[in-house]
MIDOSE-1310 file (N, C-alpha, C; in nm, 2 decimals, decimal comma, always signed):
residues 283
mqat	+0,07/-0,09/+0,00/+0,00/+0,00/+0,01/+0,07/+0,12/-0,01; +0,18/+0,11/+0,04/+0,31/+0,23/+0,13/+0,34/+0,27/-0,04; +0,38/+0,17/-0,15/+0,43/+0,20/-0,24/+0,37/+0,24/-0,34; +0,18/+0,28/-0,35/+0,17/+0,28/-0,38/+0,09/+0,44/-0,37
aapq	+0,12/+0,49/-0,26/+0,05/+0,60/-0,20/+0,16/+0,76/-0,28; +0,26/+0,70/-0,26/+0,32/+0,84/-0,30/+0,31/+0,88/-0,41; +0,30/+0,84/-0,56/+0,23/+0,89/-0,66/+0,12/+0,92/-0,69; +0,02/+0,88/-0,59/-0,10/+0,92/-0,60/-0,12/+1,04/-0,53
vsgf	-0,02/+1,09/-0,44/-0,01/+1,18/-0,35/+0,03/+1,31/-0,45; +0,11/+1,28/-0,51/+0,23/+1,36/-0,60/+0,12/+1,44/-0,72; +0,03/+1,29/-0,77/-0,03/+1,32/-0,91/-0,15/+1,44/-0,89; -0,19/+1,42/-0,73/-0,31/+1,50/-0,63/-0,23/+1,70/-0,65
lrra	-0,14/+1,67/-0,58/-0,08/+1,82/-0,56/-0,04/+1,87/-0,69; -0,01/+1,84/-0,79/+0,02/+1,87/-0,88/-0,14/+1,89/-1,00; -0,18/+1,83/-0,98/-0,32/+1,90/-1,02/-0,43/+1,98/-0,96; -0,40/+2,00/-0,82/-0,45/+2,12/-0,76/-0,38/+2,25/-0,81
klrh	-0,22/+2,22/-0,80/-0,17/+2,35/-0,88/-0,19/+2,37/-1,00; -0,21/+2,30/-1,11/-0,27/+2,33/-1,25/-0,42/+2,39/-1,24; -0,53/+2,35/-1,11/-0,68/+2,36/-1,10/-0,66/+2,52/-1,08; -0,52/+2,57/-1,02/-0,53/+2,71/-0,92/-0,49/+2,82/-1,04
flrt	-0,36/+2,75/-1,11/-0,30/+2,83/-1,24/-0,41/+2,85/-1,35; -0,44/+2,77/-1,41/-0,58/+2,75/-1,50/-0,68/+2,84/-1,50; -0,73/+2,88/-1,30/-0,80/+3,02/-1,32/-0,78/+3,11/-1,28; -0,68/+3,14/-1,25/-0,59/+3,29/-1,22/-0,51/+3,28/-1,40
rrer	-0,51/+3,17/-1,45/-0,48/+3,27/-1,58/-0,60/+3,32/-1,67; -0,71/+3,23/-1,69/-0,86/+3,28/-1,71/-0,92/+3,39/-1,68; -0,88/+3,42/-1,56/-0,95/+3,53/-1,44/-0,86/+3,66/-1,52; -0,75/+3,68/-1,55/-0,70/+3,78/-1,60/-0,73/+3,85/-1,74
ilpe	-0,76/+3,76/-1,78/-0,79/+3,79/-1,93/-0,96/+3,90/-1,98; -0,96/+3,98/-2,01/-1,06/+4,03/-2,05/-1,12/+4,01/-2,16; -1,32/+3,98/-2,17/-1,35/+3,94/-2,32/-1,30/+4,00/-2,41; -1,25/+4,13/-2,42/-1,25/+4,24/-2,54/-1,11/+4,19/-2,58
evgl	-1,02/+4,16/-2,49/-0,86/+4,16/-2,52/-0,87/+4,00/-2,65; -0,97/+3,92/-2,63/-0,98/+3,80/-2,72/-1,07/+3,87/-2,83; -1,15/+3,94/-2,84/-1,20/+3,94/-2,95/-1,37/+3,90/-2,92; -1,40/+3,89/-2,78/-1,53/+3,83/-2,77/-1,58/+3,96/-2,70
vnfe	-1,72/+3,98/-2,72/-1,83/+4,09/-2,73/-1,84/+4,09/-2,61; -1,85/+4,17/-2,55/-1,94/+4,16/-2,38/-2,02/+4,26/-2,39; -2,15/+4,18/-2,38/-2,32/+4,29/-2,34/-2,36/+4,28/-2,20; -2,30/+4,18/-2,16/-2,39/+4,16/-2,01/-2,28/+4,20/-1,91
rrrt	-2,33/+4,19/-1,76/-2,27/+4,22/-1,71/-2,21/+4,14/-1,59; -2,10/+4,09/-1,62/-2,03/+3,99/-1,54/-2,01/+3,96/-1,38; -2,05/+3,88/-1,31/-2,04/+3,85/-1,20/-1,90/+3,79/-1,17; -1,83/+3,77/-1,21/-1,66/+3,69/-1,17/-1,55/+3,77/-1,31
pglr	-1,46/+3,82/-1,27/-1,36/+3,87/-1,36/-1,31/+3,76/-1,46; -1,26/+3,84/-1,59/-1,20/+3,75/-1,67/-1,27/+3,65/-1,78; -1,29/+3,57/-1,81/-1,34/+3,49/-1,91/-1,36/+3,36/-1,88; -1,48/+3,32/-1,92/-1,56/+3,17/-1,85/-1,48/+3,07/-1,90
reev	-1,51/+2,94/-1,87/-1,46/+2,80/-1,89/-1,50/+2,79/-2,02; -1,61/+2,84/-2,04/-1,70/+2,79/-2,15/-1,61/+2,86/-2,28; -1,55/+3,02/-2,24/-1,48/+3,04/-2,34/-1,39/+3,03/-2,41; -1,32/+2,98/-2,29/-1,14/+2,95/-2,29/-1,14/+2,78/-2,39
aala	-1,28/+2,73/-2,37/-1,30/+2,67/-2,45/-1,31/+2,65/-2,59; -1,40/+2,75/-2,61/-1,44/+2,79/-2,74/-1,27/+2,82/-2,82; -1,23/+2,91/-2,76/-1,11/+2,96/-2,84/-1,04/+2,85/-2,85; -0,99/+2,79/-2,69/-0,88/+2,66/-2,77/-0,93/+2,54/-2,85
gvgv	-1,05/+2,54/-2,93/-1,10/+2,41/-2,96/-1,12/+2,33/-2,89; -1,19/+2,31/-2,75/-1,18/+2,18/-2,70/-1,33/+2,19/-2,64; -1,39/+2,08/-2,60/-1,47/+2,05/-2,53/-1,52/+2,10/-2,40; -1,64/+2,15/-2,39/-1,67/+2,26/-2,26/-1,66/+2,19/-2,13
swyt	-1,68/+2,05/-2,16/-1,66/+1,98/-2,04/-1,53/+1,91/-2,00; -1,51/+1,87/-2,10/-1,33/+1,84/-2,09/-1,23/+1,94/-2,04; -1,26/+2,08/-2,09/-1,19/+2,15/-2,04/-1,24/+2,21/-1,88; -1,36/+2,14/-1,79/-1,46/+2,18/-1,72/-1,32/+2,09/-1,61
wleq	-1,29/+1,97/-1,68/-1,27/+1,86/-1,59/-1,10/+1,90/-1,57; -1,07/+1,95/-1,64/-0,89/+1,94/-1,65/-0,87/+2,11/-1,59; -0,99/+2,18/-1,56/-0,97/+2,31/-1,48/-1,00/+2,25/-1,32; -1,04/+2,16/-1,31/-1,12/+2,10/-1,18/-1,01/+2,02/-1,10
grdi	-0,92/+1,99/-1,18/-0,81/+1,89/-1,17/-0,82/+1,73/-1,16; -0,96/+1,69/-1,26/-0,98/+1,53/-1,23/-0,83/+1,50/-1,34; -0,81/+1,38/-1,30/-0,74/+1,25/-1,35/-0,75/+1,23/-1,50; -0,74/+1,34/-1,58/-0,75/+1,32/-1,76/-0,60/+1,33/-1,83
hvse	-0,63/+1,25/-1,91/-0,51/+1,26/-2,03/-0,52/+1,40/-2,09; -0,37/+1,44/-2,10/-0,40/+1,56/-2,17/-0,22/+1,55/-2,28; -0,29/+1,59/-2,42/-0,17/+1,63/-2,45/-0,10/+1,73/-2,58; -0,02/+1,76/-2,60/+0,09/+1,83/-2,62/+0,00/+1,93/-2,68
qivh	-0,10/+1,90/-2,79/-0,15/+1,97/-2,86/-0,25/+2,10/-2,79; -0,31/+1,96/-2,68/-0,43/+2,05/-2,63/-0,34/+2,11/-2,50; -0,24/+2,12/-2,47/-0,17/+2,22/-2,41/-0,14/+2,34/-2,46; -0,07/+2,34/-2,56/-0,08/+2,46/-2,67/-0,18/+2,54/-2,71
aisn	-0,26/+2,47/-2,73/-0,41/+2,53/-2,74/-0,42/+2,59/-2,65; -0,45/+2,54/-2,54/-0,46/+2,58/-2,40/-0,42/+2,72/-2,39; -0,27/+2,70/-2,40/-0,16/+2,79/-2,39/-0,19/+2,97/-2,44; -0,24/+2,92/-2,58/-0,24/+3,00/-2,69/-0,39/+3,09/-2,69
alrl	-0,49/+3,03/-2,59/-0,64/+3,07/-2,55/-0,59/+3,14/-2,43; -0,52/+3,12/-2,37/-0,49/+3,22/-2,22/-0,37/+3,30/-2,25; -0,31/+3,32/-2,36/-0,20/+3,39/-2,40/-0,09/+3,39/-2,27; -0,05/+3,29/-2,26/+0,06/+3,22/-2,15/+0,18/+3,26/-2,26
dgse	+0,30/+3,34/-2,16/+0,38/+3,35/-2,23/+0,49/+3,24/-2,22; +0,63/+3,25/-2,25/+0,71/+3,14/-2,27/+0,75/+3,04/-2,11; +0,74/+3,12/-2,02/+0,77/+3,07/-1,88/+0,65/+3,01/-1,82; +0,54/+3,09/-1,86/+0,41/+3,00/-1,84/+0,34/+2,93/-1,89
rryf	+0,40/+2,89/-2,01/+0,35/+2,80/-2,08/+0,50/+2,61/-2,09; +0,57/+2,66/-2,05/+0,66/+2,57/-1,98/+0,60/+2,53/-1,81; +0,56/+2,61/-1,78/+0,48/+2,56/-1,60/+0,40/+2,50/-1,67; +0,31/+2,52/-1,75/+0,15/+2,47/-1,78/+0,19/+2,29/-1,79
frla	+0,31/+2,30/-1,91/+0,36/+2,11/-1,94/+0,36/+2,08/-1,84; +0,48/+2,13/-1,71/+0,49/+2,04/-1,63/+0,39/+2,02/-1,54; +0,28/+2,12/-1,52/+0,19/+2,09/-1,42/+0,12/+1,95/-1,53; +0,09/+1,97/-1,66/-0,01/+1,89/-1,69/+0,08/+1,77/-1,69
glnp	+0,21/+1,71/-1,67/+0,28/+1,61/-1,67/+0,34/+1,58/-1,77; +0,38/+1,66/-1,90/+0,43/+1,64/-2,00/+0,61/+1,73/-1,99; +0,69/+1,68/-2,09/+0,82/+1,74/-2,10/+0,78/+1,90/-2,17; +0,81/+1,99/-2,14/+0,82/+2,14/-2,19/+0,88/+2,17/-2,30
prrt	+0,84/+2,26/-2,39/+0,84/+2,26/-2,53/+1,03/+2,35/-2,49; +1,14/+2,28/-2,60/+1,24/+2,41/-2,60/+1,24/+2,55/-2,64; +1,34/+2,64/-2,53/+1,29/+2,78/-2,57/+1,28/+2,82/-2,71; +1,24/+2,94/-2,74/+1,24/+2,93/-2,89/+1,38/+3,05/-2,87
eeec	+1,46/+3,08/-3,04/+1,57/+3,16/-3,03/+1,55/+3,34/-2,98; +1,41/+3,35/-2,97/+1,35/+3,47/-2,95/+1,37/+3,50/-2,79; +1,37/+3,36/-2,73/+1,36/+3,41/-2,56/+1,47/+3,36/-2,57; +1,55/+3,28/-2,63/+1,66/+3,32/-2,58/+1,80/+3,40/-2,57
gddv	+1,82/+3,47/-2,70/+1,85/+3,58/-2,69/+1,96/+3,57/-2,79; +2,06/+3,68/-2,81/+2,20/+3,61/-2,87/+2,27/+3,59/-2,79; +2,28/+3,59/-2,66/+2,37/+3,54/-2,51/+2,26/+3,54/-2,36; +2,23/+3,39/-2,37/+2,14/+3,34/-2,26/+2,25/+3,36/-2,13
fphk	+2,36/+3,35/-2,16/+2,46/+3,34/-2,02/+2,56/+3,45/-2,07; +2,61/+3,53/-2,05/+2,71/+3,63/-2,10/+2,85/+3,62/-2,04; +2,82/+3,53/-1,90/+2,94/+3,57/-1,80/+2,97/+3,40/-1,77; +2,99/+3,30/-1,92/+2,99/+3,16/-1,93/+3,18/+3,20/-1,89
ralv	+3,27/+3,25/-1,94/+3,44/+3,29/-1,94/+3,44/+3,32/-1,79; +3,37/+3,42/-1,72/+3,41/+3,39/-1,61/+3,38/+3,29/-1,51; +3,28/+3,23/-1,53/+3,23/+3,11/-1,45/+3,32/+3,00/-1,48; +3,40/+2,98/-1,58/+3,51/+2,89/-1,63/+3,62/+2,93/-1,53
egws	+3,70/+3,04/-1,57/+3,79/+3,12/-1,52/+3,82/+3,11/-1,39; +3,68/+3,14/-1,29/+3,64/+3,16/-1,15/+3,69/+3,09/-1,11; +3,71/+2,91/-1,15/+3,76/+2,80/-1,05/+3,90/+2,80/-1,06; +3,95/+2,90/-1,05/+4,10/+2,91/-1,03/+4,17/+2,79/-1,07
sspa	+4,23/+2,72/-0,98/+4,32/+2,64/-0,96/+4,23/+2,48/-1,00; +4,12/+2,49/-0,97/+4,04/+2,34/-1,01/+4,00/+2,34/-1,17; +4,06/+2,23/-1,21/+3,99/+2,19/-1,35/+3,87/+2,26/-1,41; +3,84/+2,32/-1,48/+3,71/+2,36/-1,53/+3,69/+2,36/-1,68
ylad	+3,60/+2,34/-1,72/+3,56/+2,33/-1,85/+3,42/+2,31/-1,92; +3,35/+2,39/-1,99/+3,23/+2,41/-2,06/+3,21/+2,37/-2,19; +3,13/+2,24/-2,21/+3,07/+2,13/-2,34/+2,99/+2,19/-2,36; +2,97/+2,14/-2,49/+2,81/+2,19/-2,56/+2,74/+2,05/-2,54
rygr	+2,63/+2,02/-2,57/+2,51/+1,89/-2,59/+2,61/+1,78/-2,61; +2,73/+1,79/-2,73/+2,79/+1,66/-2,74/+2,87/+1,67/-2,67; +2,91/+1,78/-2,58/+3,08/+1,71/-2,51/+3,21/+1,83/-2,56; +3,18/+1,87/-2,65/+3,22/+1,95/-2,76/+3,30/+2,09/-2,68
iela	+3,40/+2,09/-2,62/+3,47/+2,19/-2,52/+3,45/+2,36/-2,58; +3,39/+2,41/-2,54/+3,36/+2,57/-2,53/+3,49/+2,66/-2,49; +3,49/+2,62/-2,35/+3,56/+2,73/-2,29/+3,61/+2,63/-2,23; +3,75/+2,62/-2,20/+3,83/+2,59/-2,06/+3,95/+2,69/-2,02
ngsa	+3,99/+2,68/-1,88/+4,04/+2,74/-1,78/+4,21/+2,67/-1,76; +4,25/+2,72/-1,78/+4,44/+2,70/-1,76/+4,43/+2,57/-1,70; +4,38/+2,56/-1,63/+4,44/+2,43/-1,55/+4,36/+2,32/-1,60; +4,23/+2,33/-1,65/+4,19/+2,22/-1,78/+4,26/+2,23/-1,90
rslf	+4,31/+2,29/-1,93/+4,43/+2,26/-2,14/+4,51/+2,26/-2,03; +4,57/+2,28/-1,88/+4,72/+2,16/-1,90/+4,70/+2,01/-1,85; +4,59/+2,01/-1,75/+4,53/+1,86/-1,74/+4,54/+1,80/-1,85; +4,43/+1,82/-1,93/+4,41/+1,73/-2,04/+4,37/+1,76/-2,17
rlht	+4,52/+1,84/-2,17/+4,55/+1,91/-2,35/+4,42/+1,96/-2,45; +4,32/+2,02/-2,33/+4,22/+2,06/-2,43/+4,27/+2,22/-2,51; +4,14/+2,23/-2,59/+4,15/+2,31/-2,69/+3,98/+2,34/-2,72; +3,95/+2,45/-2,70/+3,83/+2,50/-2,74/+3,79/+2,50/-2,92
vggs	+3,69/+2,44/-2,93/+3,67/+2,39/-3,06/+3,55/+2,50/-3,16; +3,48/+2,57/-3,09/+3,42/+2,65/-3,07/+3,25/+2,56/-3,19; +3,26/+2,43/-3,13/+3,16/+2,37/-3,20/+3,18/+2,31/-3,35; +3,32/+2,26/-3,34/+3,34/+2,18/-3,47/+3,44/+2,07/-3,47
gdtc	+3,51/+2,06/-3,33/+3,58/+2,01/-3,31/+3,56/+1,83/-3,24; +3,69/+1,77/-3,24/+3,61/+1,65/-3,10/+3,54/+1,68/-2,98; +3,48/+1,57/-2,98/+3,41/+1,60/-2,84/+3,52/+1,54/-2,74; +3,46/+1,52/-2,61/+3,56/+1,45/-2,48/+3,54/+1,31/-2,53
lekf	+3,46/+1,23/-2,54/+3,43/+1,10/-2,57/+3,52/+1,08/-2,69; +3,52/+1,16/-2,86/+3,65/+1,15/-2,90/+3,75/+1,16/-2,89; +3,84/+1,20/-2,80/+3,90/+1,23/-2,75/+3,97/+1,14/-2,69; +3,89/+1,06/-2,61/+3,89/+0,95/-2,48/+3,95/+0,81/-2,59
ftda	+3,88/+0,79/-2,66/+3,84/+0,67/-2,79/+3,94/+0,69/-2,87; +3,97/+0,78/-2,91/+4,09/+0,82/-3,03/+4,22/+0,83/-3,07; +4,23/+0,91/-2,91/+4,39/+0,98/-2,81/+4,39/+0,82/-2,72; +4,54/+0,76/-2,74/+4,62/+0,68/-2,65/+4,62/+0,76/-2,57
qtra	+4,72/+0,90/-2,59/+4,79/+0,98/-2,45/+4,68/+1,02/-2,38; +4,55/+1,03/-2,39/+4,42/+1,10/-2,32/+4,40/+0,97/-2,20; +4,37/+0,84/-2,28/+4,36/+0,72/-2,22/+4,43/+0,68/-2,13; +4,60/+0,69/-2,16/+4,68/+0,69/-2,05/+4,68/+0,77/-1,97
kypd	+4,57/+0,87/-1,97/+4,63/+0,94/-1,80/+4,56/+0,91/-1,69; +4,43/+0,79/-1,77/+4,33/+0,70/-1,65/+4,34/+0,61/-1,60; +4,39/+0,57/-1,49/+4,43/+0,45/-1,37/+4,31/+0,32/-1,45; +4,19/+0,38/-1,41/+4,10/+0,32/-1,43/+4,05/+0,30/-1,52
terv	+4,08/+0,30/-1,66/+4,04/+0,36/-1,79/+3,95/+0,25/-1,86; +3,91/+0,14/-1,78/+3,76/+0,04/-1,82/+3,64/+0,09/-1,79; +3,66/+0,20/-1,65/+3,56/+0,20/-1,59/+3,55/+0,37/-1,62; +3,65/+0,45/-1,66/+3,61/+0,56/-1,74/+3,53/+0,53/-1,90
argl	+3,57/+0,43/-1,91/+3,54/+0,46/-2,06/+3,37/+0,43/-2,04; +3,32/+0,29/-2,02/+3,22/+0,25/-2,01/+3,07/+0,41/-1,96; +3,12/+0,49/-1,86/+3,09/+0,58/-1,81/+3,07/+0,70/-1,91; +3,14/+0,73/-2,00/+3,17/+0,83/-2,11/+3,08/+0,79/-2,17
vasf	+3,04/+0,65/-2,21/+2,99/+0,59/-2,33/+2,79/+0,61/-2,26; +2,81/+0,54/-2,13/+2,66/+0,56/-2,11/+2,64/+0,67/-2,09; +2,70/+0,79/-2,03/+2,64/+0,94/-1,99/+2,66/+1,03/-2,19; +2,70/+0,94/-2,26/+2,64/+1,01/-2,39/+2,52/+0,96/-2,46
raqs	+2,51/+0,83/-2,39/+2,35/+0,79/-2,44/+2,27/+0,88/-2,39; +2,30/+0,83/-2,26/+2,16/+0,93/-2,18/+2,16/+1,07/-2,20; +2,25/+1,12/-2,21/+2,22/+1,26/-2,35/+2,16/+1,28/-2,43; +2,22/+1,19/-2,55/+2,10/+1,19/-2,61/+2,00/+1,19/-2,65
irfp	+1,93/+1,07/-2,56/+1,79/+1,08/-2,49/+1,72/+1,22/-2,52; +1,80/+1,31/-2,45/+1,76/+1,43/-2,43/+1,68/+1,49/-2,54; +1,78/+1,50/-2,67/+1,72/+1,54/-2,81/+1,77/+1,45/-2,88; +1,64/+1,41/-2,86/+1,56/+1,28/-2,99/+1,57/+1,31/-3,11
ddpe	+1,57/+1,41/-3,15/+1,56/+1,46/-3,27/+1,65/+1,51/-3,34; +1,81/+1,51/-3,27/+1,90/+1,58/-3,33/+2,00/+1,48/-3,37; +2,01/+1,45/-3,51/+2,10/+1,37/-3,53/+2,23/+1,34/-3,55; +2,30/+1,44/-3,48/+2,41/+1,46/-3,48/+2,49/+1,34/-3,41
fgri	+2,42/+1,30/-3,29/+2,46/+1,20/-3,15/+2,44/+1,10/-3,21; +2,33/+1,05/-3,31/+2,38/+0,92/-3,39/+2,48/+0,90/-3,51; +2,54/+1,03/-3,56/+2,66/+1,03/-3,61/+2,78/+1,03/-3,58; +2,80/+1,09/-3,42/+2,90/+1,04/-3,35/+2,90/+0,94/-3,31
aerl	+2,82/+0,85/-3,25/+2,82/+0,72/-3,24/+2,86/+0,64/-3,35; +2,79/+0,66/-3,45/+2,85/+0,57/-3,60/+2,99/+0,59/-3,62; +3,04/+0,72/-3,64/+3,23/+0,73/-3,64/+3,29/+0,67/-3,55; +3,26/+0,66/-3,40/+3,32/+0,62/-3,31/+3,33/+0,43/-3,34
cris	+3,20/+0,41/-3,38/+3,19/+0,23/-3,39/+3,28/+0,20/-3,50; +3,32/+0,31/-3,59/+3,36/+0,27/-3,69/+3,51/+0,31/-3,69; +3,60/+0,33/-3,60/+3,76/+0,33/-3,55/+3,76/+0,28/-3,43; +3,70/+0,29/-3,29/+3,73/+0,24/-3,22/+3,64/+0,09/-3,16
pkfa	+3,69/-0,02/-3,18/+3,64/-0,16/-3,17/+3,56/-0,14/-3,00; +3,64/-0,05/-2,94/+3,63/-0,06/-2,76/+3,48/+0,04/-2,77; +3,47/+0,11/-2,81/+3,35/+0,25/-2,81/+3,23/+0,13/-2,87; +3,25/+0,04/-2,97/+3,19/+0,00/-3,06/+3,04/-0,12/-2,97
elwd	+3,22/-0,19/-2,89/+3,19/-0,31/-2,80/+3,07/-0,24/-2,69; +3,12/-0,11/-2,63/+3,05/-0,03/-2,51/+2,89/+0,00/-2,56; +2,90/+0,04/-2,69/+2,78/+0,15/-2,75/+2,66/+0,00/-2,75; +2,68/-0,08/-2,80/+2,62/-0,23/-2,80/+2,53/-0,28/-2,71
rhev	+2,63/-0,24/-2,59/+2,56/-0,24/-2,40/+2,46/-0,17/-2,37; +2,44/-0,09/-2,45/+2,34/+0,04/-2,41/+2,30/+0,05/-2,27; +2,40/+0,07/-2,20/+2,42/+0,11/-2,05/+2,41/+0,30/-2,04; +2,30/+0,27/-1,94/+2,29/+0,48/-1,96/+2,31/+0,52/-1,78
ddpy	+2,39/+0,62/-1,84/+2,41/+0,66/-1,67/+2,42/+0,83/-1,70; +2,39/+0,91/-1,61/+2,38/+1,04/-1,58/+2,39/+1,12/-1,50; +2,57/+1,05/-1,48/+2,58/+1,12/-1,33/+2,66/+1,31/-1,35; +2,61/+1,34/-1,20/+2,64/+1,48/-1,19/+2,79/+1,48/-1,08
qnvr	+2,77/+1,39/-1,04/+2,89/+1,38/-0,96/+2,97/+1,26/-0,97; +3,09/+1,20/-0,95/+3,19/+1,09/-0,96/+3,36/+1,11/-0,90; +3,38/+1,03/-0,90/+3,53/+1,08/-0,88/+3,65/+0,96/-1,00; +3,73/+1,10/-1,05/+3,80/+1,04/-1,13/+3,99/+1,03/-1,08
riah	+4,03/+0,95/-1,07/+4,19/+0,95/-1,11/+4,26/+0,96/-1,20; +4,33/+1,04/-1,20/+4,44/+1,11/-1,30/+4,57/+1,11/-1,30; +4,66/+1,03/-1,40/+4,76/+0,99/-1,36/+4,86/+1,15/-1,43; +4,95/+1,22/-1,36/+5,01/+1,33/-1,40/+5,20/+1,28/-1,35
phtg	+5,26/+1,31/-1,43/+5,42/+1,30/-1,43/+5,47/+1,35/-1,34; +5,41/+1,48/-1,29/+5,44/+1,57/-1,16/+5,43/+1,49/-1,05; +5,32/+1,47/-1,05/+5,20/+1,44/-0,90/+5,16/+1,32/-0,86; +5,18/+1,21/-0,98/+5,20/+1,09/-0,95/+5,00/+1,06/-0,98
vmif	+4,92/+1,02/-0,90/+4,78/+0,97/-0,99/+4,71/+1,07/-0,86; +4,61/+1,18/-0,93/+4,53/+1,22/-0,84/+4,39/+1,23/-0,81; +4,34/+1,25/-0,76/+4,20/+1,21/-0,76/+4,11/+1,32/-0,77; +4,04/+1,34/-0,82/+3,93/+1,47/-0,84/+3,79/+1,39/-0,78
drvq	+3,71/+1,49/-0,72/+3,57/+1,47/-0,74/+3,53/+1,56/-0,87; +3,46/+1,47/-0,96/+3,41/+1,57/-1,11/+3,28/+1,57/-1,09; +3,25/+1,70/-1,08/+3,10/+1,75/-1,05/+3,06/+1,80/-1,22; +2,92/+1,79/-1,23/+2,88/+1,88/-1,40/+2,72/+1,95/-1,37
mrip	+2,76/+2,01/-1,37/+2,65/+2,11/-1,37/+2,56/+2,18/-1,50; +2,46/+2,15/-1,49/+2,42/+2,19/-1,65/+2,37/+2,36/-1,64; +2,39/+2,43/-1,73/+2,38/+2,60/-1,75/+2,28/+2,63/-1,82; +2,17/+2,73/-1,79/+2,03/+2,77/-1,82/+2,01/+2,68/-1,98
ecse	+1,86/+2,67/-1,97/+1,81/+2,55/-2,13/+1,86/+2,64/-2,21; +1,83/+2,77/-2,18/+1,91/+2,80/-2,38/+2,01/+2,78/-2,41; +2,16/+2,79/-2,36/+2,28/+2,72/-2,40/+2,34/+2,60/-2,41; +2,21/+2,49/-2,32/+2,27/+2,35/-2,31/+2,38/+2,33/-2,29
svlt	+2,48/+2,40/-2,22/+2,60/+2,37/-2,21/+2,61/+2,30/-2,08; +2,71/+2,27/-2,03/+2,74/+2,15/-1,93/+2,89/+2,18/-1,87; +2,88/+2,26/-1,73/+2,98/+2,26/-1,68/+3,05/+2,18/-1,55; +3,18/+2,13/-1,66/+3,27/+2,04/-1,60/+3,36/+2,08/-1,49
vyia	+3,38/+2,05/-1,35/+3,50/+2,12/-1,24/+3,57/+1,99/-1,24; +3,67/+1,95/-1,21/+3,75/+1,85/-1,09/+3,78/+1,94/-0,99; +3,74/+1,90/-0,89/+3,77/+1,93/-0,73/+3,87/+1,82/-0,68; +3,97/+1,93/-0,64/+4,06/+1,79/-0,57/+4,04/+1,73/-0,46
qpat	+4,08/+1,63/-0,43/+4,02/+1,58/-0,28/+4,17/+1,61/-0,20; +4,17/+1,60/-0,07/+4,23/+1,64/+0,00/+4,40/+1,61/+0,01; +4,42/+1,49/+0,00/+4,57/+1,45/-0,03/+4,61/+1,48/-0,16; +4,53/+1,51/-0,31/+4,61/+1,55/-0,45/+4,55/+1,71/-0,40
aaai	+4,52/+1,74/-0,31/+4,51/+1,92/-0,31/+4,65/+1,98/-0,22; +4,69/+1,86/-0,17/+4,79/+1,88/-0,08/+4,90/+1,88/-0,12; +4,92/+1,78/-0,23/+5,07/+1,76/-0,33/+5,01/+1,84/-0,45; +4,98/+1,90/-0,47/+4,96/+2,02/-0,57/+5,00/+2,13/-0,51
rara	+4,97/+2,16/-0,40/+5,04/+2,30/-0,34/+5,12/+2,27/-0,27; +5,24/+2,18/-0,24/+5,37/+2,14/-0,21/+5,43/+2,17/-0,30; +5,40/+2,10/-0,45/+5,48/+2,10/-0,56/+5,43/+2,24/-0,59; +5,37/+2,36/-0,57/+5,31/+2,46/-0,67/+5,34/+2,49/-0,77
yap	+5,23/+2,39/-0,78/+5,18/+2,32/-0,93/+4,99/+2,34/-0,93; +4,97/+2,39/-1,08/+4,86/+2,35/-1,11/+4,84/+2,27/-1,21; +4,74/+2,18/-1,22/+4,72/+2,07/-1,28/+4,67/+2,10/-1,37
């Protein structure tokens, strides 16, 4: 009994929020704003439910059930139609999608603007001695601080060069940095597969995988396993000629939706940090 109670409560709370949200959005719109002639005095502000239903092209009973918070199936097309009828902006529309139990639409270019995160460089450089880099959705390096460039021999590619995944599977020197090569290889492939499903309509993920399957038997073997992992923190052991094996906590953070960038930071564990300080050497 306990195992099934949580989803029911969660769904109830979500639908309660949906009920309040739709009512408040409906009440803020004047009939004349949407081209409706208002000949009579109204007891409540805004549009009536039947008017929203007519504007959205859905049944009155169905919309009433939705606003009452009943447990009914809602499609993306219906959410878009109601969003248009209620004149929801981008943030409200995405919120509505989530309340309806659906994945929200991606932000438009107009919503994103020219630079959704103008301080990317400061974010990366601000980690000082901790290796940090920013990569796009495929793992291509956009920005890297000095520590990351030194440790991983990274180069920013502007979205046109090798991905972190490709660098690992095609460069023997890169693989040699990792004492636990097998574990790192499995994690990289599983993470790439998990990332690819976030963008199911993007063919570039498939092209990268096909290319690596042709040139790397190891990648092909791991890709065929269909393992999935989406880690935000794990431990990396990295061999370095000056400090020996260094141990880092590898932390990943997603930057706002529009940029689709992922910030990766390598935070030295205490023994490694002490070794780096003793040698006055940045990784």
